[in-house]
C-alpha positions as CSV (number, residue, x, y, z in Angstrom):
1,M,-20.0,-47.1,-42.2
2,E,-17.2,-49.1,-40.9
3,Q,-17.2,-49.4,-36.9
4,P,-14.1,-48.5,-35.0
5,E,-12.3,-51.4,-33.3
6,N,-11.7,-49.1,-30.1
7,P,-14.9,-47.8,-28.4
8,A,-13.0,-44.6,-27.5
9,E,-12.7,-43.8,-31.3
10,E,-16.4,-44.1,-31.6
11,P,-17.7,-40.9,-33.5
12,I,-19.8,-38.4,-31.4
13,V,-20.4,-36.3,-34.8
14,S,-18.9,-36.9,-38.1
15,D,-19.5,-35.2,-41.3
16,R,-18.0,-33.6,-44.2
17,V,-17.2,-29.8,-43.8
18,I,-15.2,-27.2,-45.7
19,I,-11.7,-26.5,-44.3
20,N,-9.2,-24.0,-46.1
21,G,-11.9,-24.2,-49.0
22,S,-11.7,-27.7,-49.6
23,E,-14.4,-30.3,-48.6
24,A,-13.1,-32.8,-46.1
25,P,-14.1,-35.3,-43.5
26,L,-14.3,-34.2,-40.0
27,T,-14.9,-36.3,-36.7
28,L,-15.3,-35.8,-32.9
29,T,-14.6,-39.2,-31.4
30,A,-15.8,-40.3,-28.0
31,D,-12.4,-39.9,-26.5
32,G,-12.2,-36.3,-27.5
33,K,-10.3,-36.1,-30.7
34,L,-10.9,-33.9,-33.5
35,R,-9.5,-35.4,-36.7
36,M,-9.7,-35.7,-40.3
37,R,-9.7,-39.2,-41.6
38,E,-6.8,-38.7,-44.0
39,R,-3.8,-40.6,-42.7
40,G,-0.8,-38.6,-41.3
41,Q,-2.9,-35.5,-40.5
42,R,-2.8,-34.1,-37.0
43,C,-5.7,-34.4,-34.9
44,L,-6.6,-32.0,-32.1
45,T,-7.1,-33.4,-28.6
46,V,-10.0,-31.5,-27.1
47,E,-9.0,-32.0,-23.3
48,K,-5.3,-30.9,-23.7
49,E,-5.4,-28.7,-26.8
50,V,-8.7,-27.0,-27.4
51,L,-9.6,-23.9,-25.2
52,G,-13.0,-23.2,-26.6
53,F,-14.9,-22.4,-29.8
54,V,-16.9,-19.5,-31.2
55,T,-19.6,-19.6,-33.9
56,E,-19.3,-16.9,-36.6
57,G,-22.2,-17.0,-39.0
58,S,-21.8,-20.3,-40.9
59,K,-18.3,-21.3,-39.5
60,I,-17.2,-22.6,-36.1
61,R,-13.8,-21.2,-35.1
62,I,-12.0,-23.7,-32.6
63,R,-9.4,-21.8,-30.2
64,A,-6.7,-24.1,-29.5
65,V,-3.0,-24.2,-28.3
66,V,-0.3,-26.4,-29.9
67,E,3.3,-26.8,-29.6
68,G,5.8,-25.3,-31.9
69,G,4.6,-23.6,-35.0
70,G,1.9,-25.9,-36.3
71,A,-0.9,-24.2,-38.2
72,G,-3.6,-26.5,-36.4
73,I,-5.6,-29.5,-37.2
74,C,-3.9,-30.4,-40.5
75,C,-0.4,-30.0,-39.3
76,V,2.4,-32.3,-37.9
77,A,2.8,-31.5,-34.1
78,S,6.3,-30.2,-33.2
79,K,8.0,-29.8,-30.1
80,G,8.6,-26.0,-29.0
81,A,6.6,-23.3,-26.9
82,L,2.9,-23.3,-26.8
83,V,1.4,-21.1,-29.6
84,R,-2.3,-20.2,-29.6
85,K,-4.0,-21.3,-33.0
86,D,-7.4,-21.0,-34.5
87,F,-8.7,-23.6,-36.5
88,V,-11.9,-22.7,-38.8
89,F,-14.4,-25.1,-40.5
90,Q,-17.6,-24.8,-42.1
91,P,-20.5,-27.4,-42.0
92,L,-22.3,-27.9,-45.1
93,S,-25.5,-27.1,-43.6
94,N,-27.5,-25.3,-40.5
95,D,-28.6,-28.5,-39.3
96,S,-24.8,-29.7,-39.1
97,L,-23.7,-26.3,-37.9
98,N,-26.1,-26.7,-34.7
99,L,-25.2,-30.4,-34.2
100,W,-21.4,-29.7,-34.2
101,S,-22.0,-26.6,-31.9
102,Q,-24.0,-28.8,-29.5
103,K,-21.7,-31.6,-29.4
104,L,-18.6,-29.7,-28.9
105,R,-20.3,-27.7,-26.1
106,Q,-21.5,-30.8,-24.3
107,Y,-18.1,-32.5,-24.6
108,I,-16.1,-29.3,-23.4
109,D,-18.9,-28.9,-20.4
110,S,-18.2,-32.5,-19.5
111,L,-14.7,-31.8,-18.5
112,G,-15.7,-29.9,-15.7
113,R,-13.4,-26.8,-16.5
114,P,-13.8,-23.5,-14.3
115,K,-16.2,-20.9,-15.9
116,R,-15.7,-18.1,-13.4
117,L,-12.4,-17.2,-11.8
118,F,-11.5,-14.6,-9.3
119,V,-7.7,-13.5,-10.3
120,F,-5.2,-11.8,-7.9
121,V,-2.6,-10.0,-9.7
122,N,0.4,-8.8,-7.7
123,P,2.0,-6.0,-9.5
124,F,4.9,-5.3,-6.8
125,G,6.3,-8.9,-6.6
126,G,9.5,-10.3,-8.3
127,K,10.4,-8.3,-11.4
128,K,6.9,-6.3,-11.2
129,S,5.9,-8.0,-14.4
130,A,2.7,-9.7,-13.0
131,S,0.5,-7.1,-14.8
132,K,2.2,-7.5,-18.1
133,I,2.2,-11.5,-17.7
134,F,-1.7,-10.9,-17.1
135,V,-2.2,-8.9,-20.1
136,D,0.0,-11.2,-22.6
137,H,-0.6,-14.5,-21.5
138,V,-3.5,-14.9,-18.5
139,K,-6.3,-12.9,-20.1
140,P,-5.9,-14.1,-23.8
141,L,-6.1,-17.9,-22.9
142,F,-8.9,-17.4,-20.4
143,D,-10.9,-15.2,-23.1
144,D,-10.4,-18.2,-25.8
145,A,-11.6,-20.5,-23.0
146,D,-14.7,-18.3,-22.5
147,V,-13.6,-18.2,-18.7
148,H,-15.2,-14.9,-16.8
149,I,-12.6,-13.4,-14.6
150,T,-12.8,-10.8,-11.7
151,L,-9.7,-8.9,-11.4
152,Q,-8.2,-7.8,-8.4
153,E,-4.7,-6.1,-8.1
154,T,-3.2,-6.2,-4.6
155,Q,-2.3,-3.1,-3.1
156,Y,-0.3,-3.9,0.0
157,Q,1.0,-6.9,2.0
158,L,-1.8,-9.1,3.4
159,H,-4.5,-7.4,0.8
160,A,-4.9,-10.8,-0.7
161,K,-5.5,-12.3,2.7
162,E,-8.2,-9.9,3.6
163,V,-10.0,-10.2,0.3
164,A,-10.0,-14.2,0.5
165,S,-11.3,-14.1,4.1
166,S,-14.5,-12.2,2.9
167,L,-15.0,-13.0,-0.8
168,D,-18.4,-14.3,-2.0
169,L,-17.0,-17.9,-3.0
170,S,-20.4,-18.8,-4.5
171,K,-19.8,-16.6,-7.5
172,Y,-16.5,-18.5,-8.6
173,D,-15.1,-21.7,-9.6
174,G,-11.7,-21.1,-8.3
175,I,-9.2,-18.3,-7.3
176,V,-6.1,-17.7,-9.5
177,C,-2.8,-16.0,-8.1
178,V,-0.7,-14.1,-10.8
179,S,2.1,-13.7,-8.5
180,G,5.1,-15.6,-6.7
181,D,4.3,-17.8,-3.7
182,G,3.4,-15.0,-1.3
183,I,-0.2,-14.3,-2.6
184,L,-1.1,-18.0,-2.7
185,V,-0.1,-18.1,1.2
186,E,-2.1,-15.3,2.0
187,V,-5.1,-16.6,0.0
188,I,-4.8,-20.0,1.8
189,N,-4.4,-18.2,5.4
190,G,-7.3,-15.9,4.5
191,L,-9.7,-19.0,3.6
192,L,-8.8,-20.7,6.7
193,E,-9.7,-17.7,8.9
194,R,-13.1,-17.6,7.7
195,E,-16.0,-19.0,9.7
196,D,-17.1,-21.2,6.8
197,W,-13.4,-22.4,6.3
198,E,-14.3,-25.9,5.6
199,A,-16.4,-25.1,2.5
200,A,-14.1,-22.4,1.7
201,I,-10.7,-24.2,1.8
202,K,-12.1,-26.6,-1.2
203,M,-12.1,-23.9,-3.4
204,P,-9.4,-24.6,-6.2
205,I,-6.7,-22.2,-6.3
206,G,-4.4,-21.8,-9.3
207,V,-0.8,-20.1,-9.5
208,V,0.7,-18.5,-12.7
209,P,4.3,-17.7,-12.0
210,A,5.1,-13.9,-11.7
211,G,7.1,-13.8,-8.7
212,T,10.8,-14.3,-7.5
213,G,10.6,-17.9,-6.1
214,N,7.6,-19.6,-7.8
215,G,8.3,-22.9,-6.0
216,M,4.5,-23.9,-6.0
217,V,3.6,-23.7,-9.5
218,K,7.4,-24.9,-10.5
219,S,6.5,-28.1,-8.2
220,L,3.1,-28.5,-9.9
221,L,4.4,-28.1,-13.5
222,D,7.4,-30.1,-13.0
223,S,5.6,-33.2,-11.7
224,A,3.9,-33.4,-15.2
225,G,7.0,-32.8,-17.0
226,Y,6.1,-29.1,-18.2
227,P,8.3,-26.1,-18.1
228,C,7.5,-23.4,-15.6
229,T,5.8,-21.0,-17.8
230,A,2.7,-18.6,-17.5
231,P,1.2,-20.3,-20.6
232,N,1.6,-23.8,-19.2
233,A,0.5,-22.8,-15.9
234,V,-2.7,-20.9,-17.3
235,L,-3.6,-24.2,-19.4
236,A,-3.5,-26.4,-16.0
237,I,-6.1,-24.1,-14.6
238,I,-8.2,-24.1,-17.6
239,R,-8.3,-27.8,-17.9
240,G,-9.7,-27.9,-14.5
241,H,-7.7,-30.9,-13.1
242,K,-7.3,-30.8,-9.3
243,R,-5.0,-32.3,-6.6
244,S,-5.1,-31.9,-2.9
245,L,-2.4,-30.1,-0.7
246,D,-1.1,-30.6,2.9
247,V,-1.3,-27.7,5.0
248,A,0.7,-27.4,8.1
249,T,-0.5,-25.4,11.1
250,I,2.4,-23.2,12.8
251,L,1.4,-22.6,16.5
252,Q,2.9,-20.6,19.3
253,R,0.7,-20.0,22.4
254,E,-2.6,-18.3,20.8
255,T,-0.7,-17.4,17.6
256,K,-1.5,-19.4,14.5
257,Y,0.0,-19.4,11.0
258,F,-0.7,-21.9,8.0
259,S,2.0,-22.7,5.9
260,I,2.0,-24.5,2.5
261,L,5.7,-24.2,1.2
262,M,8.4,-24.4,3.9
263,L,9.8,-23.2,7.3
264,A,13.6,-22.5,7.6
265,W,15.9,-21.7,10.4
266,G,19.8,-21.2,10.0
267,L,21.6,-20.7,6.9
268,V,18.7,-21.0,4.4
269,A,16.4,-18.5,6.3
270,D,19.5,-16.2,6.7
271,I,20.2,-16.2,3.1
272,D,16.4,-15.8,2.2
273,I,15.8,-12.8,4.3
274,E,19.1,-10.9,4.9
275,S,19.9,-11.0,1.1
276,E,16.6,-8.4,0.8
277,K,19.3,-5.8,1.4
278,Y,20.5,-6.8,-2.1
279,R,17.3,-7.0,-3.8
280,W,18.5,-4.6,-6.5
281,M,20.9,-7.4,-7.8
282,G,17.6,-9.3,-8.8
283,S,17.8,-13.2,-8.3
284,A,21.8,-12.9,-8.1
285,R,21.4,-11.5,-4.7
286,I,20.7,-15.2,-3.4
287,D,24.1,-16.5,-4.8
288,F,25.9,-13.6,-3.8
289,Y,24.8,-13.5,-0.2
290,G,24.8,-17.2,0.1
291,L,28.5,-17.3,-0.7
292,Q,28.9,-14.6,2.2
293,R,27.1,-16.6,4.4
294,I,29.2,-19.8,3.9
295,L,32.5,-18.0,4.1
296,H,31.4,-16.7,7.4
297,L,29.1,-19.5,8.7
298,R,26.9,-19.3,11.6
299,Q,25.7,-22.0,13.7
300,Y,22.9,-21.9,16.0
301,N,22.3,-23.8,19.3
302,G,18.8,-25.1,20.0
303,R,16.8,-28.5,19.4
304,V,14.5,-29.8,17.2
305,S,11.8,-32.9,18.0
306,F,9.6,-34.6,15.5
307,V,7.3,-37.4,15.1
308,P,8.8,-39.4,12.1
309,A,7.2,-41.1,9.3
310,P,7.4,-44.9,8.8
311,G,11.0,-45.8,8.0
312,F,12.7,-42.6,9.6
313,E,12.4,-43.7,13.4
314,T,16.2,-44.1,13.8
315,Y,16.8,-40.7,13.5
316,G,17.1,-38.7,16.8
317,E,16.7,-39.8,20.3
318,P,13.5,-40.9,21.9
319,T,11.7,-38.0,23.8
320,S,8.2,-37.0,25.2
321,Y,6.0,-34.4,23.4
322,P,7.7,-31.2,24.1
323,N,4.6,-29.1,23.9
324,K,4.0,-27.2,27.4
325,S,4.2,-23.7,26.5
326,I,3.5,-24.1,22.8
327,G,-0.3,-24.2,22.3
328,K,-1.7,-22.4,25.3
329,P,-0.9,-19.9,28.0
330,D,1.1,-21.0,31.0
331,S,-1.7,-20.4,33.4
332,C,-5.3,-19.7,32.5
333,S,-8.3,-19.6,34.7
334,P,-11.5,-21.4,33.6
335,S,-13.2,-18.1,32.7
336,E,-10.4,-16.9,30.7
337,E,-10.3,-20.3,28.8
338,E,-14.0,-19.6,28.0
339,S,-13.1,-16.2,26.7
340,I,-10.3,-17.6,24.6
341,K,-12.6,-20.3,23.2
342,A,-15.3,-17.3,22.2
343,R,-12.5,-15.6,20.1
344,H,-11.7,-18.6,18.2
345,H,-13.0,-18.9,14.9
346,G,-11.8,-20.3,11.5
347,Y,-9.5,-23.4,11.3
348,Q,-7.9,-24.3,14.6
349,G,-5.4,-27.0,13.2
350,P,-5.2,-30.7,12.6
351,N,-7.0,-32.8,15.2
352,I,-4.0,-35.1,16.1
353,D,-3.1,-36.4,19.4
354,L,0.1,-35.4,19.6
355,E,1.0,-36.3,23.2
356,N,0.7,-40.0,22.5
357,L,2.7,-40.3,19.3
358,E,6.3,-41.4,19.2
359,W,8.5,-38.5,19.5
360,R,12.2,-38.1,18.7
361,T,14.8,-35.3,19.2
362,I,18.0,-33.9,17.8
363,S,20.1,-31.2,19.6
364,G,22.3,-28.8,18.0
365,P,24.3,-26.9,17.4
366,F,22.6,-26.6,13.6
367,V,24.1,-24.8,10.6
368,S,20.3,-25.2,8.9
369,V,16.9,-26.6,9.8
370,W,14.8,-26.7,6.7
371,L,11.2,-28.3,6.3
372,H,9.6,-28.4,3.0
373,N,5.8,-29.3,1.8
374,V,6.6,-29.5,-1.9
375,P,9.5,-30.4,-4.0
376,W,10.8,-27.0,-5.1
377,G,11.7,-23.9,-3.0
378,S,11.9,-21.9,-6.3
379,E,12.3,-22.3,-9.9
380,G,16.1,-23.3,-9.1
381,T,16.1,-25.0,-5.9
382,L,14.9,-28.6,-5.8
383,A,14.9,-28.4,-1.9
384,A,13.1,-31.6,-1.2
385,P,13.2,-34.1,-4.0
386,D,10.8,-36.7,-2.3
387,A,8.3,-34.3,-1.0
388,K,4.7,-35.1,-2.1
389,F,1.9,-32.7,-2.3
390,S,-0.6,-34.7,0.2
391,D,1.1,-37.4,1.9
392,G,0.6,-35.9,5.2
393,Y,4.3,-35.3,6.2
394,L,6.8,-32.4,5.8
395,D,10.3,-33.1,4.3
396,L,13.0,-32.2,7.0
397,I,16.4,-31.5,5.8
398,I,19.0,-31.0,8.8
399,M,22.7,-29.9,8.5
400,R,24.6,-29.8,11.9
401,D,28.0,-29.3,10.8
402,C,29.9,-29.1,7.3
403,P,33.3,-28.2,6.2
404,Q,33.1,-25.0,4.0
405,L,34.3,-26.6,0.7
406,D,31.5,-29.5,1.1
407,L,28.9,-26.9,1.7
408,L,29.7,-25.1,-1.4
409,S,29.5,-28.2,-3.3
410,L,26.3,-29.2,-1.2
411,M,24.8,-25.7,-2.1
412,T,25.2,-26.2,-5.8
413,G,23.4,-29.5,-5.4
414,L,20.4,-27.4,-4.5
415,N,19.7,-27.2,-8.3
416,D,19.0,-31.0,-8.8
417,G,18.2,-32.3,-5.3
418,S,21.4,-34.0,-4.8
419,H,22.1,-32.3,-1.6
420,V,20.2,-34.4,0.4
421,K,22.4,-37.5,-0.5
422,S,25.5,-35.5,1.3
423,P,26.7,-37.2,4.6
424,H,26.6,-33.9,6.2
425,V,22.7,-33.9,5.7
426,A,20.0,-35.7,7.4
427,Y,16.7,-36.0,5.2
428,L,13.7,-37.3,6.6
429,K,9.8,-37.1,6.7
430,V,8.0,-36.0,9.7
431,K,4.3,-35.6,10.7
432,A,4.7,-33.1,13.5
433,F,7.6,-30.8,14.6
434,V,8.9,-28.7,17.3
435,L,11.7,-25.9,16.9
436,E,13.5,-24.8,20.1
437,P,15.4,-22.1,18.5
438,G,18.8,-20.5,20.2
439,P,21.3,-18.2,20.0
440,R,24.5,-18.5,17.6
441,T,27.4,-20.4,19.1
442,K,30.0,-18.2,18.7
443,E,27.9,-15.0,19.4
444,P,25.5,-15.6,22.1
445,T,24.0,-12.3,22.3
446,K,22.5,-12.7,18.9
447,E,19.9,-15.2,17.7
448,G,18.5,-16.1,14.4
449,I,15.6,-15.9,12.0
450,I,12.5,-18.1,11.4
451,D,11.3,-17.9,7.9
452,S,8.0,-19.5,6.7
453,D,6.9,-19.5,3.2
454,G,9.4,-16.8,2.4
455,E,8.5,-14.3,5.1
456,V,9.9,-13.7,8.3
457,L,7.9,-15.7,11.1
458,A,10.3,-14.4,13.9
459,R,13.5,-12.3,14.4
460,G,15.7,-12.9,17.3
461,K,17.8,-10.5,19.1
462,G,20.6,-8.9,16.7
463,T,19.2,-10.0,13.4
464,Y,18.5,-8.2,10.2
465,N,15.9,-5.7,10.9
466,C,15.3,-6.9,14.2
467,D,13.3,-3.9,15.3
468,Q,10.6,-4.8,13.0
469,K,7.6,-6.7,14.5
470,A,7.1,-10.4,13.3
471,P,4.2,-12.5,14.0
472,M,5.6,-14.9,16.3
473,A,8.3,-14.7,19.2
474,Y,12.0,-16.1,18.4
475,D,10.8,-18.9,20.9
476,K,9.7,-22.5,20.8
477,L,7.0,-23.3,18.1
478,Q,5.2,-26.3,16.7
479,M,4.2,-27.4,13.2
480,A,1.4,-30.3,12.5
481,V,0.3,-31.3,9.3
482,H,-3.4,-31.7,8.0
483,Q,-3.2,-34.2,5.1
484,G,-4.6,-32.9,1.8
485,L,-6.8,-29.8,3.3
486,A,-6.1,-27.5,0.4
487,T,-7.0,-28.0,-3.2
488,L,-4.8,-26.7,-6.2
489,F,-5.6,-26.4,-10.0
490,S,-2.9,-29.0,-11.4
491,P,-1.6,-30.1,-14.9
492,L,-2.4,-33.8,-13.9
């Protein structure tokens, strides 16, 4: 037999089989291609397109996904939506059948794909479509890939956090969130509150878009050039590729919160949270209320301090570490300190000597202060185009003043990230950050809202639903980044 010039094309198994009633040569190559030898006929890439296979009597049924309406291995690929397709072939003998089954299984297992997944479905998020997305897209693809799933529908806010904090992780190869960004945030926080957090946070987490924002999965899929769809997200999980994700610890005295998406104060936070009163409008509520907020623009007094990444040292003015009352009570006896230490469990935040870093500061008033960990804030908002998943920095977007007409144009630029090029926007990367929020400039008896990962972190006086309890006070808080702490299933 003629030897291939490329070692990757070396056959693992090659034989004549019956396809669609006709005998034809079929080969599985070392680089994972299933191909017929006739020219011009399509091959299947096991890593990318093959989900799994089953033996049915004397036949082997390969379950795959292809682009467009192709009918499988013998068709020319066409661009379009992903379509589930089966390709059936019949080896000519039992020995050949067993050999094909063995080699296919060995190759698929060598890819390191997950076999057991714990799946959260949030039936209340977004358009309340998560359950349908699970039935229509998630379960069928996992079934084809022979992935065993344990399903948990979330029943209330922080349910996923509670489950993640006590889940027997030894039973699973990963956790999947069929939801918006909120369930992912809960899972990360739950894993980091465990006593075994160091092992727990290494558990890979996948996200399937089924919410309002879907910023994390949009960022993941867009980084590989894929549309933000449920099938593409599920395939990324099945293929088992992983990437690290930075986690920011938000600290205010004894209260901690772990953020993976963003923190906002000012215009962005006001639009995100206050527009909830128009939730009946669907996603249009953001644009509708955003226009109101621009026409009646608020500015906030306050101060931000930060440790800039290399190359961004010219922003702001030099200052010392503005900690003092952020990370510990103002006064505490030795016995009280020991009691506090005893109550500590789980991840305590990054081990960074913040006091000896080069801090800089910018004073208000501010229109908006926005920090981002990943590029997309939602499927239609490219908030931080230069953000990376695990570079150890947060992208800081500051707007101190902006004429209304320019602001309207700037907000339109959120669709493609061009807003960061505006002369009214400062865009930089920071390792650590301190926010000292103040009142509105024109209404000093009213304060603002601090929004983290789409949820209210703090509500000041006179704000929307200010009577509701928030995790933190409208006061000084600190963020610091732990590079690559969490792990996500990723398309690349």
